[in-house]
C-alpha positions as CSV (number, residue, x, y, z in Angstrom):
1,X,13.1,-2.9,18.3
2,X,11.6,-2.7,14.8
3,X,8.2,-1.1,14.0
4,X,6.3,-0.5,10.8
5,X,3.8,2.4,10.6
6,X,1.4,2.9,7.6
7,X,-1.3,5.4,6.8
8,X,-5.0,5.2,6.3
9,X,-6.9,1.9,5.9
10,X,-10.5,1.5,4.8
11,X,-11.9,-1.7,3.2
12,X,-15.4,-1.4,1.7
13,X,-17.9,-4.3,1.9
14,X,-17.4,-5.2,-1.7
15,X,-13.9,-6.5,-0.8
16,X,-15.1,-9.1,1.7
17,X,-12.8,-12.2,1.7
18,X,-10.3,-10.6,-0.7
19,X,-6.6,-10.3,0.4
20,X,-5.4,-7.4,-1.6
21,X,-1.9,-7.2,-0.3
22,X,1.2,-8.6,-2.1
23,X,3.2,-11.1,-0.2
24,X,6.3,-8.9,-0.4
25,X,4.5,-6.2,1.6
26,X,3.2,-8.8,4.0
27,X,6.7,-10.0,4.5
28,X,7.9,-6.5,5.5
29,X,5.3,-6.3,8.2
30,X,6.0,-9.9,9.4
31,X,9.7,-9.0,10.0
32,X,9.1,-6.3,12.7
33,X,7.9,-6.3,16.3
34,X,5.1,-3.8,16.2
35,X,2.8,-3.1,13.2
36,X,0.6,0.0,13.2
37,X,-2.0,1.3,10.8
38,X,-4.7,3.9,11.0
39,X,-8.2,2.3,11.0
40,X,-10.0,5.1,9.2
41,X,-13.6,3.9,9.9
42,X,-15.5,2.0,12.6
43,X,-16.0,-1.7,12.4
44,X,-19.8,-1.9,12.6
45,X,-23.0,-2.6,10.7
46,X,-24.3,0.1,8.3
47,X,-27.2,1.3,10.4
48,X,-28.3,4.8,9.5
49,X,-30.0,5.4,12.9
50,X,-26.5,5.3,14.5
51,X,-25.1,8.0,12.2
52,X,-24.0,11.3,13.8
53,X,-24.9,14.7,12.3
54,X,-22.0,15.8,10.2
55,X,-20.9,16.9,6.7
56,X,-19.1,14.6,4.2
57,X,-19.2,10.9,3.6
58,X,-19.9,8.2,6.2
59,X,-17.5,5.3,6.3
60,X,-17.9,1.9,8.0
61,X,-15.8,-1.3,7.8
62,X,-17.5,-4.6,8.2
63,X,-15.7,-7.2,10.2
64,X,-15.5,-9.8,7.4
65,X,-13.8,-7.2,5.1
66,X,-11.2,-5.5,7.3
67,X,-10.1,-8.1,9.9
68,X,-8.6,-10.5,7.3
69,X,-6.6,-7.5,5.9
70,X,-5.4,-6.6,9.3
71,X,-4.4,-10.2,10.0
72,X,-2.6,-10.6,6.7
73,X,-0.3,-7.8,7.8
74,X,-0.2,-9.1,11.4
75,X,-1.3,-5.7,12.7
76,X,-1.1,-5.6,16.5
77,X,-1.9,-1.9,17.0
78,X,-4.4,0.4,15.2
79,X,-4.7,4.1,15.7
80,X,-8.3,5.3,16.0
81,X,-8.0,9.1,16.5
82,X,-9.3,10.1,13.1
83,X,-12.3,12.1,11.6
84,X,-14.4,9.0,10.7
85,X,-14.2,6.8,13.8
86,X,-17.5,8.2,15.2
87,X,-19.4,8.3,12.0
88,X,-21.8,5.7,13.4
89,X,-21.9,7.2,16.9
90,X,-20.9,5.6,20.2
91,X,-22.4,2.3,19.1
92,X,-20.1,2.2,16.1
93,X,-17.1,2.9,18.2
94,X,-18.1,0.3,20.9
95,X,-18.6,-2.3,18.2
96,X,-15.1,-1.4,16.9
97,X,-13.4,-1.9,20.2
98,X,-15.2,-5.2,20.8
99,X,-14.1,-6.6,17.4
100,X,-10.5,-5.5,17.9
101,X,-10.4,-7.0,21.4
102,X,-11.9,-10.3,20.2
103,X,-9.1,-10.4,17.5
104,X,-6.3,-9.5,19.9
105,X,-5.6,-6.2,18.1
106,X,-4.6,-3.3,20.5
107,X,-5.8,0.3,19.8
108,X,-4.9,3.8,20.8
109,X,-6.5,7.2,20.3
110,X,-10.2,6.6,21.1
111,X,-12.3,5.5,24.0
112,X,-15.6,5.7,25.9
113,X,-14.6,9.3,27.0
114,X,-11.8,11.7,26.8
115,X,-9.9,10.1,29.7
116,X,-9.9,6.8,27.8
117,X,-9.2,8.3,24.4
118,X,-6.1,10.2,25.6
119,X,-4.3,7.1,27.1
120,X,-1.0,6.1,25.5
121,X,-0.2,2.6,24.3
122,X,3.0,1.1,25.8
123,X,5.3,-1.7,24.6
124,X,8.7,-2.9,25.7
125,X,11.6,-4.9,24.2
126,X,15.1,-5.5,25.5
127,X,14.5,-3.0,28.3
128,X,13.5,-0.2,25.9
129,X,10.0,1.1,26.7
130,X,8.0,3.0,24.1
131,X,4.8,5.0,24.3
132,X,2.5,5.7,21.4
133,X,0.2,8.7,21.5
134,X,-2.5,9.4,18.9
135,X,-4.2,12.7,18.2
136,X,-6.8,13.8,15.6
137,X,-7.8,17.2,14.4
138,X,-11.0,18.6,15.9
139,X,-13.8,17.5,13.5
140,X,-16.8,15.3,14.2
141,X,-15.2,12.5,16.1
142,X,-13.8,14.1,19.2
143,X,-14.5,12.6,22.7
144,X,-15.3,14.7,25.7
145,X,-16.0,14.0,29.4
146,X,-19.4,12.5,28.6
147,X,-19.1,11.2,25.0
148,X,-17.0,8.5,23.3
149,X,-14.7,9.5,20.5
150,X,-11.2,10.4,19.5
151,X,-8.3,12.0,21.3
152,X,-8.2,15.6,20.0
153,X,-5.3,17.7,18.7
154,X,-5.0,20.1,21.6
155,X,-1.6,21.6,22.1
156,X,-1.9,22.0,25.9
157,X,-3.3,18.6,26.6
158,X,-1.1,16.9,24.0
159,X,2.1,18.3,25.5
160,X,0.9,17.2,28.9
161,X,0.3,13.7,27.5
162,X,3.8,13.7,25.9
163,X,5.5,14.8,29.1
164,X,3.6,12.2,31.2
165,X,4.5,9.4,28.8
166,X,8.2,10.5,28.6
167,X,8.5,10.4,32.4
168,X,8.0,6.6,32.3
169,X,9.2,5.6,28.8
170,X,12.5,5.8,26.8
171,X,10.8,6.9,23.6
172,X,7.5,8.6,22.7
173,X,6.0,8.3,19.3
174,X,3.2,10.7,18.3
175,X,0.9,9.7,15.4
176,X,-1.3,12.6,14.2
177,X,-4.3,12.5,11.9
178,X,-4.3,15.9,10.5
179,X,-3.4,18.2,7.6
180,X,-5.1,19.5,4.5
181,X,-6.7,16.9,2.3
182,X,-4.9,16.5,-1.1
183,X,-2.2,19.0,-0.2
184,X,1.3,17.6,-0.1
185,X,2.8,20.0,2.4
186,X,2.1,21.0,6.0
187,X,1.0,24.5,6.9
188,X,3.4,26.6,8.9
189,X,1.0,26.2,11.9
190,X,1.4,22.4,11.7
191,X,5.1,22.6,11.5
192,X,5.3,25.0,14.4
193,X,3.0,22.8,16.5
194,X,4.9,19.6,15.7
195,X,8.2,21.3,16.5
196,X,6.7,22.2,19.9
197,X,5.8,18.5,20.5
198,X,9.4,17.7,19.9
199,X,10.5,20.4,22.3
200,X,8.4,18.8,25.0
201,X,9.6,15.2,24.5
202,X,8.3,13.6,21.3
203,X,11.0,11.3,19.7
204,X,9.2,10.7,16.4
205,X,6.1,12.3,14.8
206,X,4.1,10.6,12.0
207,X,1.2,12.1,10.1
208,X,-1.7,10.9,7.9
209,X,-5.2,12.0,6.8
210,X,-4.4,14.0,3.7
211,X,-4.7,11.0,1.3
212,X,-1.4,12.0,-0.3
213,X,2.3,11.6,0.5
214,X,4.4,14.4,1.9
215,X,8.0,15.2,2.8
216,X,9.8,15.0,6.1
217,X,12.4,16.8,8.2
218,X,14.6,16.2,11.2
219,X,14.1,18.8,13.9
220,X,16.5,18.8,16.8
221,X,17.5,15.2,15.9
222,X,13.8,14.1,15.8
223,X,12.2,12.8,12.5
224,X,8.9,14.3,11.5
225,X,7.0,12.6,8.7
226,X,4.1,14.9,7.7
227,X,2.0,12.3,5.8
228,X,2.3,8.7,4.8
229,X,-0.8,8.9,2.5
230,X,-3.1,5.9,2.1
231,X,-2.1,2.4,2.9
232,X,-5.2,0.8,1.4
233,X,-8.4,2.8,0.8
234,X,-10.9,1.0,-1.4
235,X,-12.8,4.0,-2.8
236,X,-12.2,5.2,-6.3
237,X,-10.7,8.6,-6.7
238,X,-9.6,10.9,-9.6
239,X,-6.8,12.1,-7.4
240,X,-3.6,10.3,-8.5
241,X,-1.8,10.5,-5.1
242,X,-4.8,8.6,-3.6
243,X,-3.2,5.4,-4.9
244,X,0.4,6.1,-3.5
245,X,1.5,5.5,0.0
246,X,4.5,5.2,2.3
247,X,5.3,2.6,5.0
248,X,7.7,3.9,7.6
249,X,10.1,1.2,9.0
250,X,11.5,2.3,12.4
251,X,14.5,0.8,14.3
252,X,15.1,2.2,17.7
253,X,16.9,1.7,21.0
254,X,17.4,3.8,24.1
255,X,19.8,6.1,22.2
256,X,18.5,6.8,18.7
257,X,15.7,6.4,16.2
258,X,16.4,5.2,12.6
259,X,13.8,5.3,9.9
260,X,13.4,4.0,6.3
261,X,10.6,4.6,3.8
262,X,9.1,1.9,1.7
263,X,7.0,3.1,-1.3
264,X,3.7,1.4,-2.2
265,X,0.9,1.8,-4.7
266,X,-2.7,0.5,-5.1
267,X,-4.0,-0.6,-8.4
268,X,-6.9,1.5,-9.7
269,X,-10.1,-0.5,-9.6
270,X,-8.8,-3.7,-8.0
271,X,-6.9,-2.0,-5.2
272,X,-4.2,-4.7,-5.2
273,X,-1.4,-3.3,-3.1
274,X,2.3,-3.8,-3.9
275,X,5.7,-2.0,-3.7
276,X,6.3,0.5,-6.5
277,X,8.5,-0.6,-9.4
278,X,11.9,1.0,-9.6
279,X,11.0,3.7,-12.1
280,X,7.9,4.9,-10.2
281,X,9.8,4.6,-6.9
282,X,12.6,6.9,-8.2
283,X,10.2,9.5,-9.5
284,X,8.2,9.4,-6.2
285,X,11.4,9.7,-4.1
286,X,12.3,12.8,-6.2
287,X,9.0,14.3,-5.2
288,X,9.5,13.5,-1.6
289,X,12.9,15.1,-1.7
290,X,11.3,18.3,-3.3
291,X,8.6,18.4,-0.6
292,X,11.3,18.0,2.1
293,X,13.3,20.9,0.7
294,X,10.3,23.1,0.8
295,X,9.5,22.1,4.4
296,X,13.1,23.0,5.3
297,X,12.7,26.5,3.9
298,X,10.2,28.6,5.8
299,X,9.8,31.1,2.9
300,X,9.1,28.4,0.3
301,X,6.7,26.7,2.7
302,X,4.8,29.9,3.3
303,X,4.7,30.6,-0.5
304,X,3.3,27.2,-1.2
305,X,0.7,27.6,1.5
306,X,-0.4,31.0,0.1
307,X,-0.8,29.4,-3.3
308,X,-2.9,26.6,-1.8
309,X,-5.1,29.1,0.0
310,X,-5.7,31.0,-3.2
311,X,-7.0,27.9,-4.8
312,X,-9.3,26.9,-1.9
313,X,-10.6,30.4,-1.0
314,X,-13.7,30.4,-3.1
315,X,-14.8,27.0,-1.9
316,X,-14.5,28.1,1.7
317,X,-16.4,31.3,1.1
318,X,-19.2,29.1,-0.3
319,X,-19.2,27.0,2.8
320,X,-20.1,30.1,4.8
321,X,-22.9,31.1,2.5
322,X,-26.4,30.7,3.9
323,X,-27.0,28.4,0.9
324,X,-25.2,25.8,3.0
325,X,-28.2,25.7,5.3
326,X,-30.5,24.5,2.4
327,X,-31.0,20.7,2.9
328,X,-31.4,19.7,-0.7
329,X,-28.0,19.5,-2.4
330,X,-29.5,19.8,-5.9
331,X,-31.1,23.2,-4.9
332,X,-27.8,24.2,-3.4
333,X,-25.9,23.3,-6.6
334,X,-28.5,25.1,-8.8
335,X,-28.2,28.3,-6.7
336,X,-24.5,28.3,-6.8
337,X,-24.5,27.6,-10.5
338,X,-26.7,30.7,-10.9
339,X,-24.1,32.7,-9.0
340,X,-26.4,33.2,-6.0
341,X,-24.4,33.1,-2.8
342,X,-26.4,35.3,-0.3
343,X,-23.2,36.5,1.3
344,X,-22.0,40.1,1.9
345,X,-19.2,41.8,3.8
346,X,-21.4,42.5,6.8
347,X,-22.3,38.8,7.2
348,X,-18.7,37.7,6.6
349,X,-17.4,40.2,9.2
350,X,-19.7,38.7,11.7
351,X,-18.5,35.2,10.9
352,X,-14.9,36.4,11.2
353,X,-15.5,37.9,14.6
354,X,-17.2,34.7,15.8
355,X,-14.2,32.7,14.8
356,X,-11.3,35.0,16.0
357,X,-12.8,36.1,19.4
358,X,-12.1,33.3,21.9
359,X,-15.2,34.1,24.0
360,X,-17.5,34.2,20.9
361,X,-16.0,31.0,19.6
362,X,-16.5,29.2,22.9
363,X,-20.2,30.2,23.0
364,X,-20.7,29.5,19.3
365,X,-19.4,26.0,19.5
366,X,-21.5,25.2,22.6
367,X,-24.7,26.6,21.2
368,X,-24.3,24.8,17.9
369,X,-23.5,21.5,19.7
370,X,-26.5,22.0,21.9
371,X,-28.7,22.6,18.9
372,X,-27.3,19.5,17.0
373,X,-27.8,17.3,20.0
374,X,-31.2,18.5,21.2
375,X,-32.8,20.1,18.2
């Protein structure tokens, strides 16, 4: 059995009727049995009244833009557990599922409630049965018992899902939308959690979400690829790694899992997608080797993480400033430019306690959700 898995896919409306993918990349996908990509946004109309309350950008694919791209790669399974799939609310997700079903494209990782979202996808060839599970970090898109959305990253529930799938399948593949955007390495928490998934039956773990490539490791005989980066994401970026990506080719049977990386790049501006030339490929492979060596060394991984935290600390302190509650972004920007943050140690100590105490955190989340839903 051969499988291709790629990273994040988003096609903006300005690319309707444009096939951006080089034939050589199409041929790679055509030569395998299962073709998987992360559909990073709902397939729906741009209707502001359907938008959920959230921070950050809203993304939506229109059917005329994204379906031809999926068909050009013969995609037969998309992962939907990601942070944008509910940007346009339950209506946007329902529209997405209907469009996928109409085009005979299977999906995993989202549904009308948490029970649907947590279901695995199964396929079989030559008496080898494989389950795909899909998890997303807990941001704005997560399903619950009453709401549509994505299958959350939850170590207890995820392990239960892995164990249930493993009881009736030869192999279990976990595809996880998580990690720190624009950071090429996992945190030690991520590594520890992914290792635990392997301890409980996962046979292959694949990550995306960070919009950049990362390294990989083999833990107890199980490959873990921390980020494939973008496959095709038609939004301009000043971040160079935005335009680089990995396609993971997998060959498996009931005994082992073999993997091979294919390196791709998008052209800036046009977003034409092709394989890297040999010079760029060799340089990128050297980077992947370096990241993998850091991942294999717990001290180096922690040192890299601490350096990243140092860079991000001020931005996150700003997030917790009361300025964040001011609706006008120009006023927020002006206040920050003047050095006005309205924070102090007493206020931050309260925030810290609300986060670290499980009981306070439970109540805080429910109270905030109630306010956002009901006003």
